[in-house]
DODRENRO-63011 format. One record per residue (C-alpha): x, y, z. Coordinates in steps of 0.2 Angstrom, whole numbers, padded with zeros to 4 digits, always signed. Example, Ala and Ser with C-alpha at 12.3 -4.5 7.8 and 13.67 -1.06 7.14 Angstrom:
2
+0062-0022+0039+0068-0005+0036
***
This chain:
979
-0139+0253-0137-0148+0244-0123-0146+0226-0124-0165+0222-0120-0169+0230-0138-0164+0214-0147-0167+0195-0143-0150+0188-0134-0149+0176-0149-0149+0189-0163-0136+0198-0151-0124+0184-0150-0125+0184-0169-0120+0201-0172-0106+0200-0157-0099+0183-0165-0091+0195-0180-0080+0205-0168-0063+0204-0167-0055+0200-0150-0050+0220-0147-0068+0226-0150-0075+0211-0138-0064+0218-0125-0071+0236-0127-0089+0230-0127-0085+0222-0110-0080+0239-0105-0098+0247-0108-0108+0239-0092-0112+0223-0084-0127+0219-0096-0115+0220-0109-0101+0210-0101-0112+0196-0097-0118+0197-0114-0100+0196-0120-0096+0182-0108-0111+0172-0113-0102+0168-0130-0090+0156-0122-0094+0142-0132-0095+0152-0150-0085+0166-0153-0072+0164-0138-0069+0146-0144-0066+0153-0164-0054+0166-0156-0044+0153-0147-0044+0140-0160-0040+0151-0174-0025+0159-0166-0009+0155-0174+0002+0155-0160-0007+0140-0149-0017+0126-0151-0031+0115-0142-0031+0121-0122-0029+0102-0117-0017+0098-0132-0009+0086-0133-0014+0074-0121-0033+0077-0119-0037+0088-0135-0055+0077-0136-0059+0087-0120-0065+0106-0119-0059+0117-0105-0069+0124-0092-0067+0141-0101-0063+0146-0118-0062+0165-0113-0049+0160-0099-0040+0149-0108-0035+0162-0121-0033+0174-0107-0020+0162-0101-0012+0161-0117-0010+0180-0119-0003+0182-0103+0009+0168-0105+0015+0175-0122+0020+0192-0115+0032+0186-0102+0046+0189-0112+0044+0206-0113+0042+0209-0095+0060+0212-0091+0060+0231-0090+0066+0241-0076+0050+0243-0063+0044+0259-0058+0044+0263-0040+0039+0281-0038+0021+0281-0040+0008+0271-0049+0002+0284-0061+0019+0285-0070+0012+0269-0078+0001+0280-0089+0018+0289-0094+0029+0275-0097+0035+0275-0115+0030+0261-0126+0045+0252-0135+0047+0256-0153+0046+0239-0162+0049+0236-0180+0044+0220-0190+0057+0213-0201+0052+0201-0216+0066+0186-0221+0062+0176-0237+0063+0177-0255+0058+0193-0261+0059+0200-0246+0071+0214-0235+0082+0200-0230+0084+0181-0238+0094+0176-0224+0091+0175-0204+0109+0180-0200+0107+0195-0209+0090+0201-0202+0099+0196-0185+0113+0208-0189+0102+0223-0190+0086+0222-0178+0084+0234-0163+0078+0228-0145+0062+0219-0146+0059+0220-0164+0049+0206-0174+0057+0194-0188+0045+0187-0197+0052+0173-0208+0040+0168-0223+0039+0149-0228+0054+0140-0233+0070+0132-0225+0084+0142-0218+0100+0135-0215+0115+0142-0208+0133+0135-0208+0139+0143-0191+0132+0147-0174+0120+0161-0174+0121+0173-0160+0105+0183-0153+0114+0199-0146+0097+0210-0144+0080+0204-0138+0071+0200-0152+0055+0189-0158+0057+0177-0172+0038+0171-0179+0036+0158-0192+0021+0164-0207+0010+0153-0212+0005+0136-0203+0017+0126-0190+0028+0116-0202+0030+0130-0216+0045+0138-0210+0061+0127-0204+0077+0131-0196+0094+0121-0198+0103+0132-0186+0111+0133-0170+0107+0149-0160+0116+0155-0144+0106+0167-0135+0116+0181-0128+0102+0193-0124+0091+0196-0108+0075+0189-0117+0069+0183-0134+0053+0173-0141+0053+0160-0154+0036+0154-0163+0029+0144-0175+0045+0137-0181+0051+0119-0185+0070+0117-0177+0080+0104-0186+0099+0102-0182+0111+0107-0193+0127+0095-0198+0138+0104-0184+0128+0101-0169+0113+0092-0162+0108+0107-0150+0100+0120-0160+0096+0132-0146+0106+0137-0130+0107+0150-0116+0115+0152-0100+0109+0168-0092+0094+0174-0103+0076+0170-0105+0068+0162-0119+0050+0160-0124+0046+0145-0136+0029+0145-0143+0021+0132-0153+0038+0126-0161+0044+0110-0167+0060+0102-0163+0064+0087-0175+0080+0076-0169+0086+0093-0161+0091+0098-0142+0087+0112-0132+0100+0119-0119+0097+0130-0105+0110+0134-0091+0108+0141-0075+0102+0156-0072+0095+0156-0089+0077+0151-0088+0063+0143-0102+0046+0146-0106+0040+0132-0118+0020+0130-0124+0013+0120-0136+0030+0113-0143+0032+0097-0151+0049+0085-0148+0050+0072-0159+0063+0060-0168+0075+0059-0153+0073+0078-0147+0075+0082-0129+0078+0097-0118+0092+0097-0107+0091+0109-0091+0108+0111-0083+0106+0121-0064+0091+0129-0068+0082+0139-0056+0064+0140-0063+0060+0134-0081+0042+0131-0088+0036+0118-0100+0017+0118-0103+0008+0108-0114+0023+0100-0125+0023+0083-0134+0037+0072-0132+0039+0056-0143+0054+0045-0150+0066+0051-0139+0083+0040-0139+0087+0045-0121+0076+0055-0108+0064+0068-0116+0068+0081-0103+0084+0080-0091+0086+0090-0077+0104+0090-0069+0112+0100-0056+0106+0110-0041+0098+0126-0045+0111+0140-0045+0110+0155-0032+0110+0168-0045+0092+0174-0054+0089+0181-0068+0073+0192-0071+0061+0181-0077+0061+0170-0061+0047+0180-0052+0036+0181-0068+0037+0162-0071+0034+0157-0052+0018+0170-0055+0013+0163-0070+0015+0145-0064+0003+0149-0048-0010+0155-0061-0013+0136-0070-0028+0128-0065-0026+0113-0055-0028+0100-0068-0029+0081-0067-0023+0066-0077-0035+0057-0089-0033+0041-0079-0036+0050-0063-0055+0050-0064-0059+0031-0066-0063+0023-0049-0055+0007-0045-0067-0009-0045-0079-0011-0032-0075-0027-0022-0088-0040-0023-0086-0044-0005-0097-0040+0008-0089-0028+0021-0077-0022+0009-0075-0005+0008-0066+0007-0003-0053+0016+0006-0042+0019+0022-0040+0031+0036-0032+0031+0051-0044+0026+0066-0054+0042+0074-0056+0050+0056-0070+0046+0043-0076+0028+0046-0085+0019+0034-0099+0006+0041-0105-0009+0031-0115-0022+0038-0107-0039+0034-0116-0057+0033-0103-0071+0034-0115-0084+0028-0117-0073+0011-0099-0070+0010-0097-0089+0011-0110-0093-0002-0103-0082-0015-0086-0086-0013-0089-0105-0011-0080-0109+0006-0092-0117+0015-0088-0136+0006-0070-0129+0011-0073-0127+0029-0081-0143+0031-0068-0153+0024-0052-0145+0033-0056-0138+0049-0059-0156+0056-0045-0164+0047-0032-0175+0057-0035-0165+0071-0050-0171+0080-0049-0186+0094-0061-0180+0106-0070-0197+0105-0057-0209+0110-0059-0228+0110-0060-0230+0130-0074-0218+0128-0083-0229+0117-0080-0243+0124-0086-0235+0139-0105-0235+0133-0106-0219+0123-0100-0206+0136-0105-0189+0133-0120-0194+0123-0129-0205+0137-0139-0187+0144-0144-0179+0129-0144-0161+0135-0126-0152+0137-0134-0140+0151-0124-0137+0167-0137-0135+0179-0126-0134+0193-0110-0125+0185-0097-0116+0195-0097-0098+0189-0081-0095+0178-0086-0079+0168-0075-0066+0179-0058-0074+0172-0042-0063+0168-0049-0060+0149-0068-0057+0152-0067-0040+0149-0064-0045+0129-0080-0054+0128-0092-0041+0138-0102-0029+0128-0096-0011+0125-0104+0004+0134-0113+0008+0117-0121-0010+0118-0111-0017+0104-0102-0032+0105-0083-0033+0105-0074-0042+0092-0070-0057+0103-0088-0061+0104-0098-0053+0089-0104-0067+0077-0100-0057+0062-0085-0049+0057-0080-0031+0058-0091-0020+0048-0080-0004+0051-0065-0001+0040-0055+0014+0038-0057+0026+0024-0043+0033+0014-0036+0050+0019-0038+0063+0007-0023+0073-0001-0027+0088+0008-0029+0079+0024-0012+0071+0021-0005+0089+0018-0011+0095+0033-0003+0083+0045+0012+0082+0036+0022+0099+0034+0036+0092+0023+0022+0086+0010+0014+0104+0012+0031+0111+0008+0035+0100-0007+0017+0104-0014+0020+0122-0013+0036+0122-0020+0041+0130-0038+0058+0126-0039+0069+0118-0056+0059+0114-0070+0040+0114-0071+0032+0101-0082+0012+0103-0083+0001+0095-0095+0014+0087-0105+0011+0070-0117+0028+0059-0115+0024+0043-0128+0034+0031-0138+0053+0032-0131+0065+0028-0121+0064+0039-0105+0052+0053-0100+0061+0063-0088+0078+0061-0080+0082+0071-0063+0101+0068-0057+0114+0077-0044+0101+0088-0034+0090+0092-0048+0074+0097-0044+0058+0096-0055+0040+0097-0052+0027+0088-0065+0009+0090-0064-0006+0082-0075+0006+0076-0087+0003+0058-0096+0017+0045-0097+0014+0032-0110+0023+0018-0120+0041+0022-0113+0055+0013-0105+0052+0022-0090+0042+0037-0085+0053+0047-0072+0070+0043-0065+0076+0052-0051+0093+0049-0043+0106+0057-0034+0100+0067-0021+0087+0074-0033+0071+0081-0028+0053+0076-0038+0037+0082-0036+0023+0073-0045+0006+0078-0045-0010+0071-0054+0001+0063-0069-0004+0046-0077+0010+0034-0081+0006+0018-0090+0013+0005-0102+0029+0008-0097+0041-0007-0102+0051-0005-0086+0045+0001-0069+0034+0019-0071+0043+0028-0059+0063+0025-0052+0071+0033-0037+0088+0030-0033+0103+0035-0023+0094+0047-0009+0082+0054-0020+0067+0062-0011+0050+0072-0017+0030+0071-0016+0022+0058-0028+0003+0061-0026-0015+0060-0035-0006+0050-0049-0011+0035-0060+0001+0023-0062-0006+0007-0070-0003-0007-0084+0018-0006-0083+0028-0017-0088+0039-0019-0071+0034-0012-0054+0025+0006-0054+0036+0013-0042+0054+0007-0039+0063+0013-0024+0081+0009-0020+0097+0013-0013+0093+0026+0000+0079+0035-0009+0066+0042+0004+0050+0048-0007+0032+0053+0000+0020+0044-0009+0003+0047-0006-0015+0046-0012-0011+0038-0028-0020+0024-0040-0006+0010-0042-0013-0005-0052-0014-0017-0065+0002-0018-0066+0011-0034-0074+0023-0035-0060+0022-0026-0042+0014-0010-0037+0027-0003-0027+0044-0012-0024+0057-0005-0011+0074-0014-0009+0094-0010-0007+0090+0002+0009+0076+0010+0001+0064+0020+0012+0050+0031+0009+0031+0034+0015+0019+0026+0007+0002+0032+0012-0016+0033+0007-0013+0026-0009-0024+0014-0019-0016+0000-0025-0024-0015-0033-0026-0029-0047-0006-0030-0047+0000-0046-0055+0013-0049-0040+0013-0042-0024+0005-0023-0021+0021-0019-0011+0035-0030-0011+0050-0025+0002+0066-0035+0001+0084-0033+0002+0084-0020+0018+0070-0008+0010+0062+0000+0027+0048+0010+0021+0033+0017+0031+0018+0007+0022+0003+0016+0031-0017+0020+0027-0016+0011+0011-0030+0002+0002-0021-0014-0006-0033-0026-0014-0038-0039-0027-0021-0043-0031-0016-0059-0041-0001-0063-0029+0001-0056-0010-0005-0039-0005+0010-0036+0003+0026-0046+0003+0043-0044+0015+0057-0054+0008+0076-0056+0008+0078-0046+0025+0065-0033+0021+0060-0024+0036+0046-0009+0036+0033-0001+0048+0017-0008+0040+0002+0000+0048-0017+0004+0047-0019-0002+0029-0034-0012+0023-0028-0027+0013-0041-0037+0005-0048-0048-0008-0029-0054-0013-0027-0070-0021-0012-0076-0010-0007-0070+0007-0012-0052+0013+0005-0051+0020+0020-0064+0016+0034-0063+0027+0048-0073+0021+0067-0077+0022+0073-0064+0034+0060-0052+0031+0058-0043+0050+0044-0029+0048+0032-0021+0061+0015-0025+0055+0003-0015+0066-0016-0013+0065-0020-0018+0048-0036-0023+0043-0033-0040+0033-0048-0049+0026-0058-0057+0011-0043-0065+0006-0043-0081-0007-0029-0088+0003-0020-0084+0020-0022-0068+0029-0003-0067+0036+0010-0079+0030+0027-0080+0040+0037-0092+0030+0055-0099+0030+0065-0088+0042+0052-0076+0042+0052-0064+0059+0043-0049+0062+0031-0040+0076+0014-0044+0070+0002-0034+0083-0015-0027+0085-0021-0032+0068-0038-0038+0060-0037-0054+0050-0055-0058+0046-0064-0069+0034-0049-0076+0024-0052-0093+0014-0038-0100+0022-0030-0098+0037-0030-0081+0048-0012-0083+0050+0001-0096+0044+0017-0099+0052+0031-0110+0047+0041-0117+0062+0057-0112+0055+0051-0093+0057+0052-0082+0073+0038-0070+0074+0028-0061+0088+0010-0060+0086+0005-0047+0100-0014-0043+0103-0022-0047+0086-0040-0050+0082-0040-0066+0071-0058-0071+0068-0070-0077+0054-0057-0087+0045-0062-0103+0036-0049-0114+0040-0037-0110+0056-0036-0095+0064-0017-0097+0067-0009-0113+0061+0010-0117+0064+0017-0130+0050+0033-0138+0045+0035-0144+0027+0046-0157+0034+0032-0168+0037+0030-0177+0020+0009-0181+0023+0008-0163+0024+0016-0158+0008+0000-0160-0003-0010-0147+0008+0005-0135+0007+0005-0135-0011-0013-0132-0011-0020-0148-0017-0036-0147-0007-0055-0147-0010-0061-0132-0020-0045-0125-0022-0039-0130-0039-0028-0118-0049-0025-0108-0032-0007-0116-0027+0004-0127-0037+0007-0121-0053+0002-0104-0050+0012-0103-0035+0028-0109-0046+0024-0096-0059+0024-0082-0046+0040-0090-0039+0049-0089-0057+0041-0070-0060+0049-0064-0044+0066-0072-0048+0065-0065-0064+0063-0048-0058+0078-0049-0048+0087-0053-0065+0078-0039-0076+0079-0028-0064+0099-0031-0066+0098-0029-0085+0088-0011-0081+0102-0005-0070+0116-0010-0081+0108-0001-0095+0109+0014-0085+0125+0011-0079+0122+0006-0060+0130-0008-0052+0118-0020-0045+0127-0025-0029+0116-0027-0013+0129-0035-0001+0137-0016+0003+0119-0010+0005+0113-0022+0020+0112-0017+0037+0119-0027+0052+0106-0039+0061+0110-0031+0078+0105-0015+0069+0088-0021+0062+0080-0029+0080+0088-0017+0093+0071-0007+0093+0060-0022+0098+0060-0035+0112+0073-0050+0108+0064-0068+0107+0073-0085+0103+0056-0094+0102+0041-0089+0091+0028-0079+0102+0009-0078+0100+0003-0068+0115-0013-0058+0118-0023-0062+0104-0040-0065+0101-0044-0082+0089-0063-0085+0087-0077-0090+0074-0063-0099+0065-0063-0118+0059-0049-0121+0072-0043-0108+0082-0024-0114+0084-0017-0127+0075+0001-0135+0078+0011-0147+0067+0029-0141+0069+0048-0147+0073+0051-0131+0084+0045-0124+0100+0033-0112+0102+0026-0100+0116+0005-0096+0117+0003-0084+0130-0013-0075+0136-0023-0078+0121-0043-0079+0120-0047-0093+0110-0067-0093+0109-0080-0098+0097-0072-0109+0085-0081-0121+0074-0069-0135+0078-0056-0137+0092-0050-0124+0101-0031-0127+0101-0025-0143+0094-0007-0150+0093-0004-0163+0081+0016-0163+0081+0027-0155+0091+0044-0162+0094+0050-0148+0104+0040-0139+0120+0026-0130+0114+0022-0119+0129+0002-0115+0132+0001-0103+0147-0013-0092+0154-0024-0093+0140-0043-0094+0140-0050-0107+0128-0072-0106+0130-0085-0110+0119-0077-0119+0105-0088-0131+0095-0078-0147+0100-0065-0150+0111-0054-0135+0119-0036-0142+0118-0034-0158+0109-0015-0163+0109-0009-0179+0099+0003-0193+0101+0023-0190+0104+0018-0171+0106+0029-0161+0120+0017-0150+0127+0014-0138+0144-0002-0132+0150-0001-0120+0163-0013-0106+0171-0028-0108+0157-0046-0107+0159-0054-0120+0149-0072-0117+0149-0089-0123+0140-0082-0131+0125-0092-0144+0116-0081-0159+0118-0066-0164+0130-0060-0149+0139-0042-0157+0138-0038-0171+0126-0019-0176+0130-0010-0191+0120+0008-0184+0122+0021-0179+0134+0022-0163+0146+0011-0156+0161-0006-0151+0164-0004-0139+0179-0014-0126+0189-0028-0125+0174-0047-0122+0177-0057-0135+0166-0075-0132+0170-0092-0133+0159-0084-0143+0145-0097-0156+0138-0085-0170+0137-0072-0176+0149-0062-0162+0159-0046-0170+0156-0044-0187+0146-0026-0193+0147-0024-0208+0132-0011-0220+0124+0006-0220+0131+0009-0202+0137+0022-0198+0150+0011-0183+0159+0010-0174+0176-0007-0167+0180-0006-0156+0195-0015-0144+0205-0030-0142+0192-0048-0137+0195-0060-0148+0186-0080-0147+0183-0086-0157+0168-0103-0157+0161-0106-0175+0158-0091-0186+0158-0076-0190+0171-0067-0176+0178-0050-0184+0174-0049-0200+0163-0033-0210+0161-0035-0222+0148-0021-0233+0142-0004-0237+0147+0000-0219+0150+0015-0214+0162+0016-0202+0177+0007-0193+0192-0010-0186+0195-0011-0175+0211-0018-0162+0221-0032-0159+0209-0048-0153+0214-0063-0161+0206-0082-0154+0206-0097-0165+0201-0105-0156+0187-0126-0160+0183-0131-0172+0196-0137-0185+0183-0120-0189+0179-0115-0205+0186-0097-0206+0179-0083-0207+0190-0075-0190+0192-0058-0198+0193-0057-0214+0182-0040-0225+0178-0040-0240+0169-0037-0253+0180-0022-0261+0172-0013-0245+0172+0001-0246+0187+0011-0233+0180+0002-0219+0184+0001-0212+0202-0015-0204+0209-0011-0193+0225-0020-0180+0235-0035-0177+0224-0050-0171+0229-0067-0175+0223-0083-0165+0229-0099-0172+0224-0118-0165+0227-0126-0172+0243-0142-0174+0232-0149-0170+0216-0161-0157+0222-0147-0145+0229-0154-0127+0223-0138-0120+0221-0119-0125+0218-0110-0123+0234-0094-0121+0227-0084-0106+0218-0067-0105+0210-0057-0093+0223-0040-0091+0229-0035-0090+0215-0051-0084+0206-0056-0092+0189-0040-0092+0176-0033-0084+0167-0026-0073+0181-0027-0054+0179-0011-0045+0183-0007-0027+0186-0007-0018+0170+0009-0008+0174+0024-0010+0162+0013-0015+0148+0018-0007+0131+0007+0007+0125+0003-0003+0108-0015-0004+0105-0019-0024+0106-0034-0032+0114-0027-0038+0131-0026-0021+0138-0023-0031+0155-0007-0041+0157-0008-0060+0161+0002-0067+0175+0014-0080+0169+0028-0092+0172+0047-0089+0166+0047-0092+0148+0058-0105+0141+0069-0099+0126+0076-0111+0112+0086-0109+0098+0077-0109+0080+0083-0120+0067+0080-0114+0049+0079-0129+0038+0062-0130+0032+0057-0125+0014+0039-0123+0015+0024-0115+0007+0008-0110+0015-0008-0116+0011-0011-0107-0004+0004-0096-0006+0020-0100-0013+0036-0093-0009+0038-0075-0018
***
């Protein structure tokens, strides 16, 4: 009959009465009939699938509310899976046509139950032949001794699941067996209800209540739509391959699934069939994986990360809008000038107003100074765009995250792990309301895909050189950490949704070295990822957000690679490195965290390279007490506090960073020993109620508690909590980088901040070859420096107020700097030290002002002020001023280029040269800076490191002074307390 002879709707009504076998025959009539049969997916195929007594809803147990993509395909997969146990016959190699003559097994059906052929299961098993079916009628069947299965057999419960219960202990001694629609409960003499050590067992739609399933390699197991409750578990020892699909585990007293021992070398007949079946499963996602993370409300923030050169997301950023939304205008105005601005000295006021006598601060007869050694950082790029150092807007480009496929393409090890099908494979299972989910030990192997772990003590525990592959699982609401890795465990953890756990989402310790890529790790009550006790790992392209403590926490010699992640909206620091933690932290986007984007303290010594650290509600990078580390090539911008906050008892290296558009200081170096600074360090500053103070102490308590609670968790599992034996030597930790004994700030760009560099410290500091420009306040302010601070070969240009301000009693050396076009004095100096071979040109105030009781040497500088004096010595200053070259600025400037108070007899002026204009109508300045050219001077780029930081050209500088750093301060940052 032609399909077109009746309406399609009527055909569907008629075909809805056909059984499965007849539907299959109709599909073979013709293409039109096949398409008609396939169109019954949501009607007849759905009825057949849900009506099958041997299976449940295709998305049971984790997502029974979601329909499968195709009911017919789900029924097909079920039919293929139920026949695996019968595939152990000899393969015919001679000819494919012999399959038509292959003899079918003669199967008998035996009935067990009251009034049937057999009343006991043992009696039926004594007479069954190979591949016979034993149908158990409703009832409870109990055996007082162990029952052996000696021939392949199929045991099927009649009726609905739960009507047939077995209180038996079975041992399989045959190549294959199948059990379906049965409830297993432990007999009085054993908790193990089924065990096999060499055959294959298939379990379909069975319940285990308070019982244990035991499979020992080379045996294999395939369990589908089974329920393990009331403390039931599956124990797999040395298995080569086993498959647990769509099973429900609840109420476990220990781990629900235990995988122990390496896969044995021997293989049974079912391995290749299970491997083929595993590959036919459609990829599935955990229920939480489709949720998108919250979108950042800050302009310029992006949703992901990827190394430079790949997919890049552009978003135009308006810094004024961001300041208005986050309420930082008042903060900036109230702090950037705080106790650090002294351009307008008393001597100047007595002198009649000084720099304000001539209204226009333009230099008509200025000396060209734009071709200094760092000018290439300010010039427009070939495409016409402004470089970061001169752009008035923060970076509008942040990297996008790599996809999982991109990560696999660049990592052969991850690719191999993702394709592996060894050990125990768990697909689409639900683990809930128990102590543990999956436990691997002693070289065990497991693959977990599309499972849900909810309400457990822990979801996965992998120890003792075991290997775990976790793909697209949901791990949530665990009372401790979600995933534990210990004792050289390894594996691949990818595309999982790990959230709302009581401790860390992932906990990596004791030499564990997993690959963690493309996960969502969020909403944890503690940290997102914790790496400690010599833990390692590669943590890449993850989204880590909204955790109560640090997004990534590294301590006790933890040494991971943290790369390409998006770490944002955390309630504490983005990344915290503490207690001798290390790590390679590169190319991450760290934004919108409540505390420091990166926090380094107490021996933390990471490499922090090429990260975007932005839009934080506190500081960008915090280097606290005894913090170390190489901080290189990062973009630190638009943070509400400082760009980089450094405690003077720390020893970091800051090389080639862009520190821009931060509301307070670009780089601040503080010491808590100063009692006048304690209030600010605690966070009690305008507009920041609740950010520091109590919140900080609460986090401190939380992290201290993490160590204690972690110890309790470890002791419950029988591990030793002793870090002393795991710590590496100091020499090993620092052997791969340049050794320093003084904190180093080199080749950074600090611009568009409140103040470029702010120093209030009791330790020495080296500041070399930095570009400090376009800050709203002073370029560099040294408020306290009891030991020598060296400012060498820096370029300090176009800052809103003074270029360099040095307060009373500070020890500072200025050598080889270029100080140009600042809104106040070029150098305002009230301390002790040297000002040697600097170019101070075009500043609106004095060129160099020295005041107070300073002890100073001013030697071989080239100075041209815009309006005021070239060098002004005010008050009882001691020292010498000689061999300086002073140029007249504006022709209307009537002030003396070299001024010293008449009563000063302790300061010597010698061999200074003063050049003035011949008359006010001179058409062009006759002077240029040559021999040498404008400072800072550019040197040969040879010998520089390959690191990509802004200063591609090296800067010539004098020999650096080193000194021992003592750690005696106990300080917190502007807004961050110690983690």
